[in-house]
KEKE-3310 file (N, C-alpha, C; in steps of 0.2 Angstrom, whole numbers, plus 5000, padded with zeros to 4 digits):
npx = (4606:4607:4604:4611:4621:4631:4635:4644:4652:4658:4663:4673:4681:4687:4693:4702:4712:4714:4726:4732:4738:4743:4751:4759:4767:4773:4782:4789:4795:4800:4809:4817:4825:4832:4838:4845:4853:4862:4871:4876:4880:4893:4897:4902:4913:4920:4928:4934:4942:4948:4955:4963:4972:4978:4985:4991:4999:5009:5025:5029:5029:5014:5005:4995:4987:4977:4964:4969:4981:4986:4994:4983:4986:4996:5007:5013:5026:5027:5034:5043:5052:5054:5055:5048:5036:5016:5011:5018:5017:5003:4987:4993:5004:5015:5024:5036:5044:5051:5051:5064:5071:5076:5064:5054:5049:5040:5033:5025:5017:5013:5003:4994:4989:4981:4973:4967:4961:4957:4965:4979:4997:5003:5008:4999:4993:5003:5021:5037:5054:5064:5071:5069:5066:5074:5071:5084:5090:5096:5096:5088:5086:5067:5055:5038:5024:5008:4991:4974:4959:4948:4943:4928:4921:4930:4946:4959:4977:4985:5002:5010:5025:5043:5055:5067:5085:5092:5088:5094:5109:5110:5110:5120:5129:5129:5130:5142:5150:5146:5152:5167:5167:5166:5177:5186:5187:5187:5201:5207:5205:5212:5222:5225:5223:5236:5246:5251:5255:5264:5274:5279:5284:5292:5303:5307:5314:5325:5331:5337:5352:5358:5352:5360:5372:5372:5372:5360:5356:5361:5351:5342:5328:5326:5326:5315:5305:5304:5302:5289:5282:5282:5277:5264:5261:5260:5253:5239:5239:5241:5227:5219:5221:5213:5202:5196:5197:5186:5177:5176:5174:5160:5148:5140:5132:5117:5125:5125:5128:5134:5125:5131:5145:5150:5146:5155:5168:5168:5167:5182:5188:5185:5192:5203:5204:5191:5196:5205:5199:5192:5181:5169:5165:5152:5147:5134:5122:5113:5119:5114:5109:5108:5105:5109:5119:5134:5147:5139:5129:5140:5145:5134:5133:5146:5142:5134:5141:5148:5144:5138:5151:5156:5144:5146:5158:5156:5146:5154:5155:5153:5156:5159:5149:5144:5133:5131:5115:5109:5099:5090:5084:5086:5095:5103:5111:5115:5120:5126:5125:5117:5104:5095:5092:5075:5070:5076:5076:5065:5071:5085:5086:5086:5093:5108:5107:5114:5123:5133:5139:5154:5159:5152:5144:5129:5124:5127:5118:5107:5111:5112:5101:5095:5100:5098:5084:5078:5087:5090:5078:5072:5069:5076:5077:5077:5079:5073:5077:5080:5091:5099:5105:5097:5097:5088:5088:5077:5078:5071:5070:5073:5069:5078:5090:5098:5112)
npy = (5249:5235:5231:5217:5217:5227:5227:5214:5219:5230:5222:5214:5226:5229:5217:5220:5229:5223:5216:5223:5231:5222:5218:5228:5228:5216:5221:5231:5223:5215:5225:5228:5217:5216:5225:5222:5213:5218:5224:5214:5209:5217:5220:5208:5208:5219:5214:5205:5214:5218:5206:5202:5213:5215:5200:5202:5214:5208:5203:5188:5177:5171:5156:5147:5130:5122:5108:5104:5106:5119:5134:5144:5156:5169:5179:5197:5197:5183:5185:5192:5185:5172:5175:5174:5179:5182:5182:5173:5161:5160:5150:5138:5123:5127:5124:5115:5125:5131:5124:5114:5101:5091:5089:5088:5076:5072:5081:5081:5070:5072:5079:5075:5064:5071:5077:5068:5061:5070:5069:5074:5071:5076:5091:5100:5114:5115:5121:5119:5118:5121:5123:5135:5136:5149:5159:5160:5147:5146:5142:5145:5146:5141:5146:5138:5139:5128:5128:5125:5130:5136:5135:5140:5132:5121:5111:5121:5121:5131:5139:5148:5156:5159:5170:5166:5169:5180:5178:5165:5169:5179:5170:5160:5167:5174:5160:5158:5168:5163:5153:5156:5161:5151:5142:5150:5148:5133:5133:5139:5131:5118:5123:5125:5109:5105:5110:5103:5090:5095:5102:5093:5084:5094:5093:5082:5082:5089:5082:5071:5075:5074:5059:5053:5059:5047:5036:5028:5029:5018:5009:4996:4993:5007:5013:5010:5013:5026:5031:5025:5031:5045:5043:5044:5052:5061:5055:5058:5071:5073:5067:5077:5087:5081:5079:5094:5096:5090:5096:5107:5106:5108:5102:5095:5083:5072:5062:5048:5047:5042:5047:5049:5046:5060:5069:5065:5067:5080:5084:5079:5086:5101:5096:5099:5111:5115:5108:5115:5125:5120:5110:5102:5087:5076:5064:5055:5039:5030:5029:5032:5032:5043:5052:5066:5080:5079:5089:5102:5097:5094:5105:5114:5105:5110:5124:5124:5118:5129:5138:5136:5133:5145:5152:5146:5149:5162:5163:5157:5145:5131:5119:5117:5107:5099:5090:5080:5071:5056:5052:5039:5049:5060:5074:5079:5095:5099:5112:5119:5128:5138:5141:5149:5166:5169:5183:5183:5174:5169:5175:5172:5165:5172:5182:5189:5193:5193:5190:5193:5205:5212:5201:5190:5186:5185:5175:5161:5153:5154:5151:5136:5134:5134:5125:5115:5114:5119:5113:5100:5097:5095:5100:5112:5116:5127:5129:5130:5119:5117:5125:5120:5125:5119:5112:5106:5093:5088:5073:5067:5050:5038:5020:5012:5017:5021:5021)
npz = (5004:5012:5029:5035:5027:5027:5039:5038:5032:5038:5047:5038:5034:5049:5049:5042:5044:5057:5052:5044:5055:5062:5053:5052:5066:5062:5052:5059:5070:5059:5054:5067:5070:5059:5059:5074:5068:5059:5069:5075:5063:5061:5075:5075:5063:5067:5077:5071:5064:5073:5080:5069:5067:5080:5079:5066:5072:5081:5088:5084:5073:5067:5061:5053:5048:5036:5034:5026:5025:5017:5020:5030:5036:5040:5046:5045:5056:5052:5039:5041:5048:5042:5030:5017:5008:5010:5001:4995:5001:5008:5005:4998:5000:5008:5020:5022:5017:5027:5038:5045:5036:5045:5055:5050:5044:5056:5058:5046:5051:5064:5060:5051:5060:5070:5060:5058:5067:5077:5088:5101:5097:5109:5106:5105:5111:5122:5122:5113:5109:5097:5082:5065:5049:5039:5022:5017:5021:5033:5049:5065:5081:5090:5098:5100:5101:5101:5093:5093:5082:5071:5054:5043:5047:5046:5055:5061:5063:5072:5076:5086:5085:5090:5086:5096:5097:5101:5114:5116:5112:5123:5133:5133:5132:5147:5152:5148:5155:5168:5169:5167:5177:5187:5183:5187:5201:5201:5199:5209:5217:5215:5215:5228:5231:5225:5231:5244:5239:5231:5237:5242:5232:5232:5243:5242:5231:5233:5245:5237:5236:5248:5252:5240:5243:5256:5252:5247:5235:5229:5235:5229:5232:5240:5230:5221:5230:5232:5218:5215:5226:5220:5211:5212:5217:5207:5199:5204:5205:5189:5188:5196:5185:5174:5178:5180:5166:5162:5168:5165:5150:5137:5134:5122:5118:5126:5138:5146:5165:5182:5194:5208:5206:5199:5207:5218:5211:5210:5222:5229:5220:5226:5239:5246:5248:5255:5265:5271:5278:5289:5285:5283:5273:5268:5257:5252:5252:5239:5222:5205:5187:5175:5159:5156:5152:5158:5164:5166:5177:5184:5185:5192:5206:5211:5211:5220:5231:5233:5237:5249:5257:5257:5265:5277:5282:5284:5290:5303:5309:5322:5321:5305:5292:5278:5269:5258:5252:5240:5232:5221:5209:5216:5223:5238:5245:5259:5273:5288:5294:5298:5289:5277:5274:5277:5270:5261:5252:5242:5232:5230:5218:5206:5194:5195:5207:5222:5237:5241:5240:5233:5228:5223:5209:5207:5198:5199:5207:5198:5185:5187:5193:5178:5173:5177:5176:5165:5154:5157:5162:5176:5192:5203:5221:5234:5252:5269:5285:5299:5308:5294:5279:5263:5245:5235:5221:5210:5199:5181:5182:5171:5171:5164:5158:5143:5134)
capx = (4612:4605:4607:4616:4627:4632:4637:4648:4657:4663:4667:4679:4685:4688:4697:4707:4711:4719:4726:4735:4742:4748:4759:4765:4770:4778:4787:4794:4797:4809:4815:4823:4830:4837:4845:4852:4858:4867:4874:4880:4887:4895:4903:4908:4919:4925:4931:4939:4947:4954:4959:4968:4976:4982:4989:4996:5008:5012:5032:5030:5025:5009:5004:4990:4986:4969:4965:4972:4988:4987:4995:4979:4987:5004:5004:5019:5032:5033:5037:5049:5056:5055:5059:5043:5028:5010:5007:5021:5015:4996:4983:4995:5005:5022:5027:5040:5049:5052:5052:5071:5070:5074:5059:5047:5044:5037:5029:5018:5014:5008:4997:4989:4985:4978:4967:4961:4959:4956:4970:4985:5002:5008:5011:4993:4990:5010:5028:5043:5058:5065:5073:5066:5072:5074:5073:5090:5091:5101:5093:5089:5080:5062:5050:5032:5015:5000:4982:4969:4955:4941:4943:4924:4918:4934:4950:4967:4983:4991:5009:5013:5031:5045:5061:5073:5089:5096:5087:5098:5116:5111:5109:5124:5136:5129:5133:5151:5151:5145:5159:5175:5168:5166:5185:5192:5184:5192:5208:5209:5204:5216:5228:5224:5224:5243:5249:5256:5259:5271:5280:5282:5290:5300:5306:5308:5320:5329:5334:5341:5359:5359:5351:5365:5378:5372:5371:5355:5355:5362:5348:5338:5322:5324:5324:5307:5299:5304:5299:5283:5278:5283:5273:5257:5261:5261:5247:5234:5240:5236:5217:5217:5222:5210:5196:5198:5197:5181:5172:5178:5172:5156:5144:5134:5126:5118:5128:5122:5132:5135:5126:5136:5154:5153:5147:5161:5172:5169:5170:5189:5192:5189:5192:5208:5198:5185:5199:5207:5194:5189:5174:5169:5160:5151:5143:5132:5117:5110:5119:5110:5111:5107:5107:5110:5125:5138:5150:5133:5130:5145:5146:5129:5134:5149:5141:5131:5147:5154:5137:5138:5158:5157:5136:5148:5163:5154:5141:5158:5150:5160:5160:5155:5148:5140:5129:5125:5110:5110:5095:5088:5081:5086:5100:5100:5117:5113:5126:5123:5126:5112:5098:5095:5087:5067:5068:5078:5075:5062:5075:5091:5087:5086:5100:5112:5104:5118:5122:5141:5143:5159:5162:5148:5141:5124:5125:5129:5111:5103:5112:5111:5094:5091:5104:5094:5077:5077:5092:5088:5070:5073:5069:5083:5072:5081:5071:5077:5077:5078:5098:5102:5101:5096:5096:5087:5088:5074:5080:5065:5075:5071:5070:5085:5094:5100:5119)
capy = (5243:5231:5231:5213:5220:5234:5225:5212:5225:5231:5216:5215:5231:5227:5211:5221:5234:5222:5213:5231:5231:5216:5217:5235:5226:5212:5228:5234:5217:5215:5231:5227:5212:5217:5231:5220:5208:5223:5228:5209:5208:5226:5217:5202:5210:5223:5211:5200:5217:5219:5198:5203:5220:5210:5196:5206:5219:5203:5202:5182:5173:5168:5154:5142:5128:5118:5102:5100:5105:5123:5137:5150:5162:5171:5185:5200:5192:5179:5187:5196:5181:5167:5180:5176:5183:5181:5179:5165:5156:5157:5144:5131:5117:5128:5126:5114:5130:5135:5119:5109:5094:5083:5088:5087:5067:5069:5087:5079:5064:5076:5085:5068:5061:5076:5080:5062:5057:5076:5067:5077:5064:5079:5095:5103:5116:5113:5124:5117:5123:5119:5126:5135:5137:5154:5158:5160:5142:5146:5138:5150:5145:5145:5143:5137:5134:5126:5126:5123:5137:5133:5142:5139:5125:5115:5115:5125:5122:5136:5138:5154:5158:5168:5168:5165:5169:5184:5176:5160:5172:5181:5165:5160:5175:5171:5153:5159:5173:5160:5145:5158:5163:5143:5140:5153:5143:5126:5135:5142:5121:5113:5125:5122:5104:5104:5115:5099:5086:5099:5101:5085:5083:5098:5090:5074:5080:5093:5075:5068:5076:5070:5050:5053:5055:5042:5030:5026:5029:5010:5002:4996:4995:5012:5019:5008:5015:5034:5034:5022:5036:5051:5044:5042:5059:5063:5055:5062:5078:5072:5068:5083:5091:5078:5082:5099:5097:5086:5099:5113:5104:5112:5096:5095:5079:5070:5055:5043:5046:5042:5053:5048:5046:5064:5073:5063:5071:5088:5084:5080:5093:5105:5091:5102:5121:5114:5105:5120:5130:5116:5111:5091:5083:5069:5061:5046:5039:5026:5030:5032:5034:5050:5054:5074:5085:5079:5094:5106:5095:5095:5113:5116:5104:5115:5131:5122:5118:5136:5142:5133:5137:5151:5153:5144:5156:5169:5162:5156:5140:5131:5111:5115:5101:5099:5084:5079:5064:5056:5044:5038:5054:5066:5075:5085:5098:5104:5114:5118:5137:5143:5142:5155:5171:5170:5188:5182:5165:5170:5179:5167:5160:5179:5184:5197:5193:5191:5191:5192:5210:5212:5195:5188:5186:5185:5170:5155:5148:5158:5145:5131:5133:5134:5121:5107:5114:5118:5107:5092:5093:5092:5105:5117:5120:5128:5127:5129:5113:5122:5128:5119:5127:5114:5114:5100:5091:5082:5073:5063:5045:5032:5013:5009:5022:5019:5025)
capz = (5006:5020:5037:5035:5023:5029:5046:5035:5026:5044:5050:5035:5037:5055:5049:5035:5051:5061:5046:5044:5063:5063:5047:5055:5070:5058:5050:5064:5071:5053:5055:5073:5069:5053:5062:5076:5063:5054:5071:5077:5059:5063:5081:5072:5059:5071:5082:5066:5061:5080:5078:5065:5069:5086:5072:5063:5076:5084:5088:5086:5070:5068:5055:5054:5043:5038:5033:5018:5024:5019:5024:5026:5040:5037:5047:5045:5058:5050:5035:5042:5051:5038:5023:5014:5009:5012:4993:4992:5007:5007:5002:4996:5005:5007:5024:5019:5015:5033:5044:5042:5034:5051:5057:5045:5043:5062:5059:5043:5054:5069:5057:5049:5065:5072:5055:5056:5074:5083:5094:5097:5100:5115:5106:5104:5118:5122:5120:5110:5107:5089:5074:5061:5043:5034:5016:5015:5022:5036:5055:5071:5087:5090:5104:5097:5107:5094:5098:5086:5078:5067:5049:5038:5051:5049:5058:5057:5069:5075:5080:5088:5084:5095:5087:5102:5093:5106:5118:5117:5114:5130:5139:5131:5136:5154:5152:5147:5163:5175:5167:5168:5187:5189:5181:5193:5209:5202:5198:5217:5221:5211:5220:5235:5229:5221:5235:5247:5235:5225:5243:5244:5228:5230:5247:5238:5225:5237:5247:5233:5236:5255:5249:5238:5247:5261:5247:5248:5229:5228:5237:5225:5236:5242:5224:5219:5234:5232:5213:5216:5230:5220:5206:5215:5218:5200:5195:5209:5200:5184:5188:5195:5177:5169:5180:5177:5160:5162:5174:5158:5144:5133:5133:5116:5116:5133:5138:5155:5169:5190:5197:5211:5205:5195:5212:5220:5207:5211:5231:5227:5216:5232:5247:5248:5249:5260:5273:5273:5281:5290:5282:5283:5269:5267:5253:5257:5248:5232:5217:5202:5182:5173:5155:5154:5152:5166:5166:5168:5181:5189:5189:5197:5214:5211:5215:5230:5239:5235:5243:5255:5260:5259:5268:5283:5283:5285:5300:5308:5312:5325:5317:5297:5289:5271:5267:5250:5251:5236:5230:5215:5205:5220:5226:5241:5248:5263:5276:5295:5291:5301:5286:5272:5279:5274:5268:5252:5249:5237:5226:5226:5209:5200:5189:5196:5215:5225:5246:5242:5240:5226:5229:5219:5202:5207:5191:5201:5206:5193:5180:5189:5191:5170:5170:5180:5173:5156:5150:5161:5165:5183:5199:5210:5224:5241:5258:5276:5290:5305:5304:5288:5271:5257:5241:5234:5217:5207:5191:5181:5178:5171:5174:5163:5154:5136:5135)
cpx = (4609:4608:4614:4622:4633:4637:4642:4654:4661:4665:4673:4682:4688:4694:4703:4711:4717:4724:4734:4741:4744:4753:4763:4770:4775:4783:4792:4799:4805:4813:4822:4825:4832:4845:4849:4857:4864:4872:4878:4885:4894:4899:4906:4913:4922:4931:4937:4943:4953:4957:4965:4973:4980:4987:4995:5001:5009:5019:5033:5027:5019:5005:4999:4988:4980:4970:4966:4978:4990:4988:4988:4980:4994:5005:5013:5024:5036:5035:5046:5056:5058:5059:5055:5039:5022:5010:5011:5021:5007:4994:4987:4999:5015:5026:5035:5046:5052:5054:5059:5070:5070:5070:5053:5044:5040:5033:5024:5013:5009:5002:4991:4987:4982:4971:4965:4957:4953:4959:4976:4989:5008:5009:5007:4991:5000:5016:5034:5047:5062:5069:5068:5071:5068:5075:5079:5092:5097:5094:5093:5084:5074:5057:5042:5028:5011:4996:4981:4963:4951:4940:4937:4922:4924:4940:4955:4969:4986:4996:5009:5022:5035:5054:5067:5080:5095:5092:5093:5106:5116:5113:5117:5130:5134:5131:5142:5154:5152:5153:5166:5173:5169:5177:5190:5190:5188:5199:5210:5208:5210:5223:5231:5226:5230:5249:5257:5258:5266:5276:5283:5286:5294:5304:5310:5314:5324:5335:5337:5348:5359:5356:5357:5373:5379:5372:5364:5354:5355:5358:5341:5329:5320:5321:5316:5303:5297:5301:5292:5279:5278:5278:5267:5255:5258:5254:5239:5236:5237:5228:5215:5216:5213:5200:5193:5195:5190:5174:5171:5175:5164:5153:5139:5128:5123:5120:5124:5129:5131:5133:5133:5143:5156:5152:5154:5166:5174:5171:5178:5191:5191:5189:5198:5207:5197:5191:5202:5205:5190:5183:5174:5164:5158:5145:5140:5124:5118:5112:5113:5111:5107:5108:5104:5118:5129:5143:5145:5131:5133:5145:5138:5131:5141:5148:5137:5134:5149:5151:5138:5145:5158:5150:5142:5155:5161:5147:5146:5157:5157:5162:5156:5155:5143:5138:5128:5123:5110:5102:5093:5082:5083:5094:5098:5108:5112:5120:5120:5126:5120:5103:5099:5089:5081:5067:5073:5078:5070:5066:5079:5092:5086:5093:5103:5111:5111:5118:5128:5146:5145:5162:5157:5147:5133:5122:5124:5120:5107:5104:5111:5106:5090:5098:5099:5087:5077:5083:5092:5083:5070:5069:5075:5077:5079:5074:5079:5074:5081:5086:5100:5098:5102:5095:5094:5087:5085:5075:5074:5071:5072:5071:5078:5087:5099:5106:5117)
cpy = (5240:5232:5226:5214:5224:5232:5218:5214:5229:5229:5216:5220:5232:5224:5214:5226:5230:5217:5218:5233:5227:5216:5223:5233:5220:5214:5227:5228:5215:5220:5230:5222:5212:5222:5228:5215:5212:5222:5220:5208:5211:5223:5214:5205:5216:5217:5205:5204:5218:5213:5198:5208:5218:5203:5199:5209:5215:5203:5194:5182:5168:5161:5148:5138:5124:5112:5098:5104:5112:5130:5144:5156:5162:5180:5189:5200:5188:5180:5189:5191:5174:5172:5178:5178:5180:5180:5173:5159:5153:5153:5139:5127:5119:5127:5121:5118:5133:5129:5115:5103:5087:5085:5089:5081:5068:5074:5083:5073:5066:5078:5079:5066:5065:5076:5075:5061:5065:5074:5071:5070:5072:5085:5102:5109:5117:5118:5117:5123:5120:5124:5129:5139:5144:5155:5159:5151:5140:5144:5142:5145:5147:5143:5143:5134:5134:5124:5126:5130:5132:5139:5137:5133:5120:5118:5114:5123:5128:5136:5148:5154:5161:5166:5170:5166:5175:5182:5169:5164:5173:5176:5161:5161:5174:5166:5156:5160:5168:5153:5151:5160:5156:5140:5144:5150:5138:5130:5137:5133:5118:5119:5123:5113:5101:5107:5108:5093:5091:5101:5097:5083:5088:5097:5084:5075:5085:5086:5070:5068:5071:5062:5049:5051:5052:5037:5026:5025:5021:5007:5003:4994:5001:5016:5016:5010:5025:5034:5031:5028:5042:5049:5044:5051:5061:5062:5057:5071:5079:5071:5072:5089:5088:5080:5089:5101:5093:5090:5106:5114:5105:5103:5097:5091:5078:5065:5053:5043:5044:5046:5053:5050:5055:5068:5073:5066:5079:5090:5083:5085:5099:5102:5097:5107:5119:5113:5111:5124:5124:5112:5101:5092:5078:5067:5054:5046:5032:5030:5030:5033:5039:5052:5062:5076:5083:5086:5101:5104:5095:5104:5116:5111:5108:5123:5128:5122:5124:5141:5142:5134:5143:5156:5152:5146:5163:5169:5160:5149:5135:5124:5113:5110:5104:5092:5085:5070:5064:5049:5044:5047:5061:5067:5081:5088:5104:5106:5117:5125:5143:5145:5149:5161:5172:5176:5190:5177:5166:5170:5177:5167:5167:5181:5190:5197:5188:5194:5195:5199:5208:5207:5191:5191:5186:5181:5164:5151:5150:5151:5139:5128:5133:5128:5114:5108:5114:5116:5101:5091:5089:5098:5106:5121:5123:5131:5127:5123:5115:5126:5127:5122:5120:5116:5107:5099:5089:5083:5067:5056:5040:5025:5011:5017:5021:5023:5027)
cpz = (5014:5026:5038:5032:5025:5038:5043:5032:5033:5045:5044:5036:5042:5054:5048:5041:5052:5055:5046:5050:5063:5059:5049:5060:5067:5054:5054:5067:5067:5055:5063:5072:5065:5056:5068:5072:5061:5060:5075:5072:5060:5067:5078:5068:5063:5074:5079:5065:5068:5081:5076:5065:5075:5081:5069:5067:5080:5085:5084:5080:5070:5061:5057:5049:5040:5035:5028:5017:5019:5021:5023:5032:5040:5040:5045:5049:5057:5045:5036:5045:5045:5033:5019:5015:5007:5003:4991:4996:5007:5003:4998:5004:5008:5014:5027:5018:5024:5039:5042:5040:5037:5055:5056:5042:5050:5061:5053:5049:5060:5067:5056:5054:5069:5068:5056:5061:5078:5088:5094:5101:5105:5112:5105:5113:5123:5121:5118:5111:5101:5085:5064:5053:5037:5027:5014:5016:5028:5042:5059:5076:5087:5094:5104:5102:5102:5098:5092:5088:5073:5061:5046:5041:5051:5055:5055:5064:5067:5078:5079:5090:5086:5091:5094:5102:5100:5113:5121:5117:5120:5133:5139:5133:5143:5154:5154:5153:5169:5173:5171:5177:5190:5190:5187:5199:5208:5201:5206:5220:5218:5214:5225:5235:5229:5228:5241:5246:5229:5230:5246:5238:5228:5237:5244:5235:5228:5244:5244:5236:5243:5254:5246:5242:5255:5258:5245:5241:5225:5230:5234:5228:5237:5236:5222:5222:5232:5224:5211:5222:5226:5213:5206:5215:5212:5195:5198:5204:5196:5183:5189:5190:5175:5170:5178:5170:5157:5162:5164:5150:5141:5131:5127:5115:5127:5133:5147:5158:5178:5192:5204:5212:5201:5202:5217:5219:5209:5217:5229:5223:5221:5238:5249:5253:5256:5268:5276:5277:5286:5291:5281:5277:5267:5262:5253:5251:5246:5227:5210:5192:5181:5165:5154:5152:5160:5168:5169:5174:5188:5191:5196:5206:5216:5215:5220:5235:5239:5239:5248:5260:5261:5265:5276:5285:5286:5290:5305:5311:5317:5323:5311:5294:5283:5270:5262:5251:5245:5236:5223:5213:5211:5223:5229:5243:5253:5269:5282:5295:5296:5297:5281:5274:5274:5270:5261:5249:5242:5230:5224:5219:5203:5199:5192:5204:5219:5232:5246:5241:5232:5225:5223:5213:5203:5201:5192:5201:5202:5186:5180:5190:5183:5168:5171:5177:5169:5153:5150:5162:5171:5187:5201:5214:5231:5247:5265:5281:5295:5303:5299:5285:5265:5251:5238:5225:5212:5200:5190:5179:5177:5170:5173:5156:5148:5133:5125)
residu = (MET:LYS:GLU:ASP:GLU:VAL:ALA:LEU:LEU:LYS:ALA:ARG:ILE:ALA:GLU:LEU:GLU:HIS:ARG:VAL:LYS:ILE:SER:GLN:GLN:THR:LEU:ARG:GLN:TYR:ALA:LEU:ILE:LYS:ARG:LYS:HIS:LYS:GLU:ALA:LEU:ASP:PHE:LEU:ASN:SER:GLN:LYS:ARG:PHE:THR:ALA:SER:ILE:ILE:GLU:SER:SER:SER:HIS:ALA:VAL:ILE:ALA:ILE:ASN:HIS:GLN:LYS:ARG:VAL:VAL:LEU:PHE:ASN:GLY:ALA:ALA:GLU:ARG:ILE:PHE:GLY:TYR:THR:LYS:LYS:GLU:MET:LEU:ASN:LYS:ASP:THR:LEU:HIS:LEU:ILE:ILE:PRO:PRO:LYS:TYR:TYR:LYS:ASP:HIS:VAL:ARG:ALA:VAL:ASP:HIS:PHE:LEU:LYS:THR:GLY:GLU:SER:ILE:GLY:ILE:ILE:GLY:GLY:ARG:VAL:GLU:LEU:GLU:GLY:GLN:ARG:ARG:ASP:GLY:THR:LEU:PHE:PRO:VAL:ARG:ILE:GLY:PHE:GLY:VAL:GLY:GLU:ASN:ASN:GLY:LYS:ARG:VAL:ILE:ILE:ALA:ASN:ILE:GLU:ASP:ILE:THR:LYS:GLU:ARG:ARG:GLN:SER:GLN:MET:MET:GLN:GLN:HIS:ASN:LYS:LEU:ALA:ALA:MET:GLY:GLU:MET:ILE:GLY:ALA:ILE:ALA:HIS:GLN:TRP:ARG:GLN:PRO:LEU:ASN:THR:LEU:ALA:THR:ALA:VAL:GLN:ASN:LEU:GLU:LEU:ASP:TYR:ALA:GLU:GLY:LEU:LEU:CYS:ASP:GLU:GLN:TYR:VAL:LYS:GLU:PHE:ILE:GLN:LYS:ASN:LYS:GLN:ILE:ILE:LYS:PHE:MET:SER:LYS:THR:ILE:ASP:ASP:PHE:ARG:SER:PHE:VAL:ARG:ILE:ASP:THR:GLU:LYS:GLU:SER:PHE:ASP:VAL:MET:GLU:ALA:THR:GLN:ASP:VAL:VAL:ASN:MET:LEU:SER:ALA:GLN:LEU:ASN:HIS:HIS:GLY:ILE:LYS:VAL:SER:VAL:ARG:GLY:GLU:SER:PHE:LEU:PHE:LYS:GLY:TYR:ARG:SER:GLU:PHE:GLN:GLN:VAL:ILE:MET:ASN:LEU:LEU:SER:ASN:ALA:LYS:ASP:ALA:LEU:LEU:GLN:ALA:ASP:VAL:VAL:GLU:PRO:THR:VAL:THR:VAL:THR:ILE:SER:LYS:GLY:LYS:ILE:GLU:VAL:CYS:ASP:ASN:GLY:GLY:GLY:ILE:ASP:GLU:SER:VAL:LEU:PRO:ARG:ILE:PHE:GLU:PRO:TYR:PHE:THR:THR:LYS:LYS:GLU:GLN:GLY:THR:GLY:LEU:GLY:LEU:TYR:MET:SER:LYS:MET:PHE:ILE:GLU:GLU:HIS:MET:GLY:GLY:THR:LEU:GLU:ALA:LEU:ASN:ARG:GLY:ASP:ASN:ALA:CYS:PHE:VAL:ILE:HIS:LEU:ARG:VAL:LYS:ASP:LYS:VAL:HIS:VAL)
# end
C-alpha cells in the first residue's frame, strides 16, 4: 500500500473516531436530557397528585367548569355538601342541579360574558354569600370565592364553596342573645320613661274625687283640659310602646329610612334613663336617607349610647355629655368620659370581650360592628379624641335612594 493511501486511511479512521466521540457525547447528553425530562415529568405528576390531594382533603367544595360549561372538577367535599357523586356531575353541564333557580340566569350570564371576553363582571377574585341547593332540593347558605385556572390550554372557572350553615346558626344565636340583652336595656328605659307619666295619671285619678266634690267636673272647659292633658300622656306612652315594637322587630328586607329620625327615636326612648343620671345628649347635623335594616341600625345606636352612659357613670364626670353628629354617610357618637383605655382599644370589638365584668355580655360592640359592616356594607371604628371616646359609623350612601 502506498504512503498516500495509508495517510488517507489514517485520516478516515481519525474522522470516524471523532464522529464516534461526538456520537458518544450526544448520547450522553440525550441520556441526561431524557433523565431530566423524566425528573421534570415525575415532579409535575407529584405536584398534580399533591394538588389533587389538597383539593380532595379540603373541607370546602371545589368545583370547576370549562369553556363548554361542563364540570371538570368536583371534589369529595362537593359530594358531601351537595349530595351528588363525581360520576353524576363530571364532564356534563350539571351546575343547574346545585344552583338555585333564582341565581341560575345570573350565573349563565356571568359565565358567558367571561368565557367570551375574558372580563369578569365583578365576581372573579372576590367572595359572595349566596345559597346552594342540595340533592333533596333544600337551600342552604354558602360563601363562594371565584378564581380562574387553565385546563388543556383553555380557561376554567373555579369556585371554592364553603357551607356556612353552622356559622349562620351561631351568628343568629349571638344576635338573639344580644337582642335579648338590648331588650332588657330597652325595658329598663321604658320603665324610666313611664314612671313620671304614670305618677301623673295616678295623681290625676286620685284628684277626681276632690274635683267632683268641688264641683269642677261640671265645668266643661276644665273637663276638656283634663281629658286633653291625660290623652297626651297616654299618647306619649303609646308612642313609646310603638317605638319599642319597631326596635325589637326582625328586619327581613332592607328599607329606606331617615337616619336622623331613627337615631332620635332611640334617644327619646333612652332620654328618661339618661336624664335620671344627669347625662345630656344632643343630636345634631344633617340627616340623610339610607337603605338598610332600620331596627339593626337602631340597635347599634342604642348599644353605643348605653356604653357611653356606663363609661360616664364609671368615670364620675361632673357634666356628662354625649354628642351624636350626623352628616351624609357618617354618624359619630362621642362622650366626655375620658376616652377608651389604649390597652383595650384594639380588642373592644371582639366577641365576649367586656370591661363591665359580670354586668356585660361582651356582644354589644361585636354585634354592632357585624350589623354595620356585614349587613349594611359600612364600617364602625372606635377612637379617642382627647378625653372623648368616639365611635364612627360610615355608610355607603347613593345620591338617590329608591324605596
